[in-house]
C-alpha positions as CSV (number, residue, x, y, z in Angstrom):
1,M,-3.4,15.8,-15.2
2,P,-3.7,12.9,-12.8
3,I,-1.0,12.2,-10.2
4,W,-0.2,8.6,-10.5
5,S,0.8,6.1,-7.7
6,H,1.9,2.5,-7.5
7,S,-1.5,1.6,-6.0
8,R,-3.4,3.4,-8.8
9,I,-1.5,1.6,-11.5
10,S,-1.8,-1.7,-9.7
11,S,-5.6,-1.3,-9.4
12,F,-5.9,-1.3,-13.2
13,E,-3.5,-4.2,-13.6
14,K,-5.5,-6.3,-11.1
15,C,-9.0,-5.3,-12.3
16,P,-9.7,-2.6,-14.9
17,L,-13.3,-2.2,-13.7
18,Q,-12.3,-1.6,-10.1
19,Y,-10.0,1.0,-11.4
20,R,-12.8,2.7,-13.2
21,Y,-15.1,2.7,-10.2
22,R,-12.4,4.0,-7.9
23,Y,-10.6,6.6,-10.1
24,I,-12.8,7.6,-13.0
25,D,-16.4,7.3,-11.6
26,R,-15.1,7.9,-8.1
27,I,-17.9,5.9,-6.6
28,P,-17.6,6.4,-2.8
29,R,-17.5,3.5,-0.4
30,D,-17.6,3.9,3.4
31,T,-16.4,0.4,4.3
32,Q,-12.8,-0.8,5.0
33,G,-11.5,-4.3,5.3
34,I,-10.1,-5.5,8.6
35,E,-6.7,-6.1,7.1
36,A,-6.4,-2.5,6.0
37,F,-7.7,-1.3,9.4
38,L,-5.1,-3.4,11.2
39,G,-2.4,-2.1,9.0
40,N,-3.4,1.5,9.7
41,R,-3.4,1.1,13.4
42,V,0.0,-0.7,13.4
43,H,1.5,2.0,11.2
44,E,0.2,4.7,13.5
45,A,1.9,3.0,16.5
46,L,5.3,2.8,14.7
47,E,5.0,6.3,13.5
48,R,4.4,7.5,17.1
49,L,7.3,5.3,18.3
50,Y,9.9,7.0,15.9
51,D,8.4,10.4,16.3
52,E,8.8,10.4,20.0
53,A,12.1,8.6,19.9
54,G,13.4,11.4,17.7
55,Q,12.4,13.9,20.3
56,G,14.4,12.0,23.0
57,R,11.4,10.5,24.8
58,T,11.0,6.9,23.5
59,P,7.6,5.5,24.7
60,T,7.6,2.3,26.7
61,L,6.2,-0.8,25.0
62,D,3.2,-0.6,27.5
63,A,2.5,3.0,26.5
64,L,2.7,2.1,22.8
65,I,0.3,-0.9,23.1
66,D,-2.1,1.2,25.2
67,S,-2.1,3.9,22.5
68,Y,-2.7,1.2,19.9
69,R,-5.7,-0.2,21.8
70,Q,-7.2,3.3,22.2
71,E,-6.9,4.1,18.5
72,W,-8.4,0.7,17.7
73,G,-11.3,1.2,20.0
74,A,-12.0,4.7,18.9
75,K,-11.9,4.0,15.2
76,F,-13.4,0.5,15.0
77,S,-17.0,0.4,13.7
78,D,-19.6,-1.7,11.9
79,K,-18.1,-0.3,8.7
80,I,-15.0,-2.5,9.2
81,T,-15.6,-5.7,7.2
82,I,-14.3,-9.2,8.0
83,V,-14.3,-11.6,5.1
84,R,-13.2,-14.6,7.1
85,A,-16.1,-15.2,9.4
86,N,-14.1,-17.3,11.9
87,D,-11.6,-14.6,12.5
88,G,-13.1,-12.0,14.8
89,P,-11.8,-8.5,15.4
90,A,-10.2,-9.6,18.7
91,L,-7.9,-11.9,16.7
92,Y,-6.8,-9.1,14.4
93,R,-6.3,-6.7,17.3
94,Q,-4.1,-9.2,19.0
95,R,-2.1,-9.8,15.8
96,G,-1.4,-6.1,15.7
97,E,-0.2,-6.1,19.3
98,T,2.1,-9.0,18.5
99,C,3.5,-7.1,15.5
100,I,4.3,-4.0,17.6
101,T,5.7,-6.1,20.5
102,T,8.1,-8.1,18.4
103,Y,9.2,-5.1,16.4
104,Y,9.9,-3.1,19.6
105,A,11.9,-6.0,21.1
106,R,14.0,-6.4,17.9
107,H,14.8,-2.8,17.3
108,R,15.1,-1.2,20.7
109,P,16.7,1.3,21.4
110,F,15.8,2.5,17.9
111,D,19.1,4.1,17.2
112,Q,20.1,2.0,14.2
113,A,19.5,4.9,11.8
114,E,18.6,8.6,11.9
115,T,14.9,9.2,11.0
116,L,14.5,11.8,8.2
117,G,10.8,11.4,7.6
118,L,7.7,9.5,8.7
119,E,4.9,8.9,6.3
120,E,7.1,11.0,4.0
121,R,5.3,12.2,0.9
122,V,7.5,12.1,-2.2
123,Q,6.5,13.3,-5.7
124,M,8.4,13.3,-9.0
125,A,8.1,13.3,-12.7
126,L,9.1,10.1,-14.5
127,D,9.9,11.9,-17.7
128,A,11.8,15.1,-18.6
129,D,8.7,16.9,-19.8
130,G,6.9,16.3,-16.5
131,R,3.9,14.6,-18.0
132,Y,4.0,11.5,-15.9
133,Q,3.7,12.7,-12.3
134,L,3.9,10.1,-9.6
135,Q,3.6,10.3,-5.8
136,G,3.9,8.0,-2.8
137,Y,4.3,7.9,1.0
138,I,7.3,6.4,2.6
139,D,6.6,4.8,6.0
140,R,10.0,5.8,7.3
141,L,12.9,7.5,5.5
142,A,16.2,7.1,7.4
143,R,20.0,7.5,7.1
144,G,22.0,4.5,8.4
145,T,25.0,4.9,10.6
146,D,27.1,4.3,7.4
147,G,25.5,7.3,5.7
148,V,23.4,5.2,3.3
149,L,19.7,6.3,2.9
150,E,17.1,3.7,3.8
151,I,13.5,3.3,2.7
152,H,11.6,1.4,5.3
153,D,8.2,-0.2,4.6
154,Y,6.1,-2.0,7.2
155,K,3.9,-5.0,6.2
156,T,1.3,-6.7,8.2
157,S,0.6,-9.2,5.5
158,S,0.3,-12.9,6.6
159,K,2.4,-14.0,3.6
160,L,6.1,-13.5,2.9
161,P,7.1,-12.5,-0.6
162,R,9.5,-14.6,-2.7
163,P,13.0,-13.2,-3.4
164,D,12.0,-12.5,-7.0
165,D,9.0,-10.5,-5.8
166,L,11.3,-8.2,-3.9
167,K,13.5,-7.7,-7.0
168,R,10.4,-6.8,-9.0
169,D,8.8,-4.6,-6.4
170,R,7.8,-1.4,-8.2
171,Q,6.6,0.6,-5.2
172,L,9.9,0.9,-3.4
173,T,11.8,1.2,-6.6
174,L,9.8,4.3,-7.5
175,Y,10.3,5.6,-4.0
176,Q,14.1,5.2,-4.5
177,M,13.9,7.3,-7.7
178,A,12.1,10.1,-5.8
179,V,14.6,9.9,-2.9
180,Q,17.6,10.1,-5.2
181,R,16.0,13.1,-6.9
182,R,15.7,14.8,-3.5
183,F,19.1,13.7,-2.4
184,P,21.3,13.8,-5.6
185,E,24.4,13.0,-3.6
186,A,23.0,9.6,-2.5
187,R,24.8,7.0,-4.5
188,E,23.2,4.1,-2.7
189,V,19.8,3.5,-1.2
190,R,18.7,0.5,0.9
191,L,15.2,-0.9,0.4
192,I,14.0,-2.5,3.6
193,W,10.7,-4.3,4.2
194,H,9.6,-5.2,7.8
195,Y,7.3,-8.2,7.6
196,L,5.9,-7.7,11.1
197,V,3.7,-10.8,11.4
198,Q,6.7,-13.1,10.7
199,D,9.2,-10.8,12.5
200,Q,11.4,-10.8,9.5
201,T,13.4,-7.9,7.8
202,L,14.1,-8.2,4.1
203,R,16.5,-6.1,2.1
204,S,17.1,-5.4,-1.5
205,S,18.8,-2.8,-3.7
206,R,18.5,-1.4,-7.2
207,T,21.1,-0.8,-9.9
208,P,20.8,2.2,-12.3
209,A,19.6,-0.3,-14.9
210,D,16.9,-1.5,-12.6
211,L,15.7,2.1,-12.1
212,D,15.7,2.8,-15.8
213,R,13.8,-0.4,-16.6
214,T,11.1,0.4,-13.9
215,R,10.8,3.9,-15.1
216,S,10.2,2.8,-18.7
217,E,7.8,0.0,-17.7
218,T,5.8,2.4,-15.5
219,I,5.4,4.9,-18.2
220,R,4.2,2.2,-20.6
221,S,1.7,1.1,-17.9
222,I,0.3,4.6,-17.6
223,D,0.1,4.9,-21.4
224,R,-2.0,1.7,-21.5
225,I,-4.3,2.9,-18.7
226,E,-4.8,6.3,-20.4
227,A,-5.6,4.6,-23.7
228,A,-8.1,2.3,-22.2
229,R,-11.7,2.7,-23.3
230,E,-13.1,-0.5,-21.9
231,Y,-12.8,-1.7,-18.3
232,P,-13.7,-5.4,-18.0
233,P,-13.9,-7.0,-14.6
234,H,-11.2,-9.6,-13.6
235,E,-12.3,-12.3,-11.3
236,S,-10.0,-13.6,-8.6
237,A,-9.9,-14.8,-5.0
238,L,-9.4,-11.1,-4.0
239,C,-12.9,-10.3,-5.2
240,R,-14.2,-11.2,-1.8
241,W,-12.4,-8.2,-0.3
242,C,-13.4,-5.8,-3.0
243,E,-15.5,-2.8,-1.8
244,Y,-17.4,-2.7,-5.2
245,Q,-18.5,-6.3,-5.2
246,G,-22.1,-5.2,-4.6
247,I,-22.3,-3.4,-8.0
248,C,-20.0,-5.8,-9.9
249,P,-21.7,-7.4,-13.0
250,L,-20.0,-10.6,-12.3
251,F,-21.6,-10.9,-8.9
252,A,-25.0,-9.6,-10.1
253,K,-25.5,-12.7,-12.2
254,P,-27.6,-15.2,-10.3
255,A,-25.4,-18.2,-11.3
256,A,-22.1,-16.4,-10.9
257,P,-19.9,-18.4,-8.4
258,G,-18.1,-16.4,-5.8
259,P,-14.3,-16.3,-5.9
260,G,-12.7,-18.7,-3.5
261,D,-15.1,-21.5,-4.4
262,G,-13.8,-25.0,-5.0
263,T,-10.0,-25.3,-4.7
264,R,-9.0,-21.7,-5.2
265,L,-6.3,-20.4,-2.9
266,E,-7.6,-17.5,-0.8
267,T,-5.0,-14.9,0.1
268,A,-6.1,-11.8,1.9
269,P,-5.2,-8.5,0.3
270,S,-2.3,-6.4,1.5
271,E,-3.0,-4.1,4.4
272,E,-2.7,-1.2,2.0
273,P,-4.0,1.2,0.9
274,R,-4.2,3.1,4.1
275,P,-6.5,6.0,3.2
276,E,-6.5,7.5,6.7
277,T,-2.8,8.1,6.7
278,R,-2.0,8.3,3.0
279,A,-4.5,10.7,1.3
280,E,-3.4,10.2,-2.3
281,A,-5.5,13.1,-3.5
282,D,-5.9,11.6,-6.9
283,P,-7.8,14.0,-9.1
284,P,-10.4,12.5,-11.5
285,V,-9.1,11.3,-14.9
286,T,-9.6,13.9,-17.6
287,R,-10.2,12.5,-21.0
288,S,-10.5,15.7,-23.1
289,K,-13.3,15.2,-25.6
290,K,-13.4,11.4,-25.1
291,T,-16.3,10.0,-23.1
292,V,-16.2,7.1,-20.6
293,P,-17.8,4.0,-22.1
294,P,-21.0,2.6,-20.6
295,D,-20.7,0.2,-17.6
296,R,-19.0,-3.1,-18.5
297,G,-18.3,-5.0,-15.4
298,A,-16.3,-4.8,-11.9
299,Q,-13.8,-5.3,-9.0
300,I,-10.6,-6.0,-6.9
301,P,-8.6,-3.8,-4.4
302,L,-5.0,-2.9,-4.2
303,P,-2.6,-0.2,-2.8
304,F,0.3,2.5,-2.1
């Protein structure tokens, strides 16, 4: 029985063939986009910040930036891909330093809430029978000074979401369900997104009706994925960032135009998934007596 995640479901929604390559065929890829690499390094720095602050030895900003640079240098390689040729690795590294610097300045001395967990793994069943298992990793789980639990999520995306996007955000809604399962006395949970590039903090909340609706919608999404027997590719601007583009039937055709041609809007993918820090351990999909159909087409990335 697979353990589902927001990123796993989103992969199918964005491109069924990418989902097949990643979760059914489990075709390995050893490359990583620079956006994901940047997100990993920034998350590591903020994790270190709160870990050490919780032990009463808050690192200085200089020490935190120095650690970030060391991790960047140690882990950067020719396996890191940059789609936008004009944006070199130095630009991305500086962007990460700016994210850390502005966050540090805004939240120092880091006593706004008690940290309960960092990269906190949560798992739960969406249904009473335990058939729909789901897991995720919370960047920072905290308890505010007013006693309200807080789910913090760090974003290094260059684009801010619209208010409606926050209300529809499935990922943190699912995290809230898991947190309230762990802390049944919690009547309220704050959902907090830190958009680090823009130095903005966005907040939202969920009603019981919101949680029930998301639970039902997620179960229906899983049912659709499990019932799928064909996995057609879906072309979009994000194809340029897909690690499976080299085997995608759309791009194997000599006359196939690449995404982003003409007047298409190119938006870099989210910094997630962060496989180095969020090993989702998704087991292969088991189809019991049903076979996977022959190759039908490919691509697109997405996260947890």
